[in-house]
N, C-alpha and C positions, 0 to 999 in steps of 0.2 A: 831098071832097079835093080837091087842088089836084095838079097833076103833078108827079110823083117821092115822094110822099107815102109811097107803100109800099113805097119803099128806107128810108125815113127807121129811122135806126138811135141811140137813147136807152140812158141809163144813167140812173137817178134813185137816188141814195144819201142817207145822212146815219144820224142815230143811230139807235135803237128809238123808234120813234113820233114822228118829226117827221113824217112825213102822206108818208115815199115812194111807199109802197102805192096812198094814196090820190089823190094825181095822178097815177103810174103808169095807174090805171085808167081818171082823165078824161083823161089823152092818150092812148091808146087806145082809146077811147071818140072821141075825135075827130078824131082820122088815120086809123078802121079798120085798126090795127096789134096784134099779138097783145100781151097782157101775160104778160111774165116774172118769176112772181115768187119768189124764189131760196130765199124761206124755205121754200116746196113742196116744193125738189130738196134742202135745206140736210138736213133732219130725213129722218128716217128713217122709213114709219109705225110708229106702236106706240100700244099701249092707254094708255100713257102719252105723250103728249103730247111732242115738245121734249125728251126724254130720251137719243134716240141718232141722232151723229151722221150721215152716208151719208160715205163713201166719197170723197173729193178726186174722183179719176177719176170715179165714178160721178156722180158730181153735175156735174162740165161735161160730161163725156158726153151725158147727159140735156139740158140747159140746152141745149147749142146746138141740139139738135133739137128742140125747143123755139122756138127763135129759128128758126130754117127758113133759107131762103135769102135770103128778102126783109126787109122793112122788120120791127123788134119794139122794144118799150119793154120796157127790164131794170129792175125793180124790187129793190132791198137792198143789203145790202153785200158784195161779194165781193174786196175787195182783200186780197192776201197769198196769196190762192190760183187766183183767177179769171179773172186778168189778160186772157190770152187773149182773153175772152168780150167785152170789149170794146175787140178793139184794131182795129175797126171803128167804134167807133158815130163819130154824127154830131155829137152835147154831151151832155156829163155834167151833171146840175144836182145840186147837194148843197145840200143842205136843211137849214136849220140852227132850231133851234127851245131855248130855254130849259129848263134842268134841270128845273124843278118844271111845268111847262104838260108836257112830256112826260112826266112821270112820271104823274099826272093822267090824261091818254089812256090810260097803258099800265094802271095801274088801274083805271080805266073798260069799256076794251077785254078784259081777263082775265078783269074780272067776270061782264060779259055771254058771253063765249067759256063759262069754264068754270063758273061759278058757285059751287057747296061744294066741290067739287074742292082748290079754292085758299085754301079759309077750314082753321082748325086742326080735322085728323085727315083732312086731307083725302089722296087720294091724289098729290094736286099741291102739295100746301102748301109741302115746301121746294123743288121745283122754282121754284115763283112766286116763295119769299123771295129765292131767289140769281137770277133774270131781274131782279127790281128793284133788288138788290143792282149786280147788273152794269152794269144801265141808268143805275142811279145815277151812276156814277165816271166818265160817256162824257167829263165835261171836265175828269177830275182831270188833272193833266201827272203822267204816268210809267204812267199805269194799263196792264198790258201788253193789256188785253181790245181789244176794237175801241173806239178812240177819237176825239177830235178830232184829235187829233197825228196818231194814225197817217192818218186821212181824210185831212188834211191832207200828209202826207208822199206818200202815195199820189194825191194828184191834182194834185201839180208831175211826179210820172213820166209822166201822160198826157199822148197828144198832140192828144187832141181839145179843141174848145172846154168850156169849164168855165162854167154858169152860176149863181149861186152864188145861192139866195132865202131870205126867212126862210117855211119851216113854219108861221106863227101866221098867215098871211096868208087868204084864201077861196080854194078849191081852182081858183075860176073865176077870178081874177084870178092867179092860179100858171099856168094851161095857159095863158090870154091871154100873158103874159110867156114861155114857155117857145114855142110856137107862134112869136112875133115874130122870138124870136132867133134859129129855123127858119129865120123867111123872109128872113130879114137874109145868112144864110150866103151 
């Protein structure tokens, strides 16, 4: 780790299964910074995962505590509710991936995580089906959930440098590009 990286603050965002957490983990390792995965704080622990959202004030407080006082890698989407968490970011990385690639990744990931729970008759079948539909609509103009248009509008309001990358590239290549961007600062 070079001088000053311990205070580096990076936010990585993008659509579901665009590689945000994967790149966040790689950068966390490369820079010896804590990885703060927003999903870990967004949802309340429950027997049926992803069924109850944590109140905004509570998630912001928990994320701020996890960020600590030095550097961090913050991975996930917080536009519309957590802007204060990235006010001091040095760099915001926005990952994009074509919808078919993201959905294939999402299906593989969810099957690996939850197996038969997301299949027909499983206790997570409805949640999983809704999640797939929601994730598929990210690039639709006018979609009211987390969307490309909403992310783009949010990015325009940020003061940190923005680095746009394709999440289809190997994580090693993406990591190198982010590190090079930080070195140019």
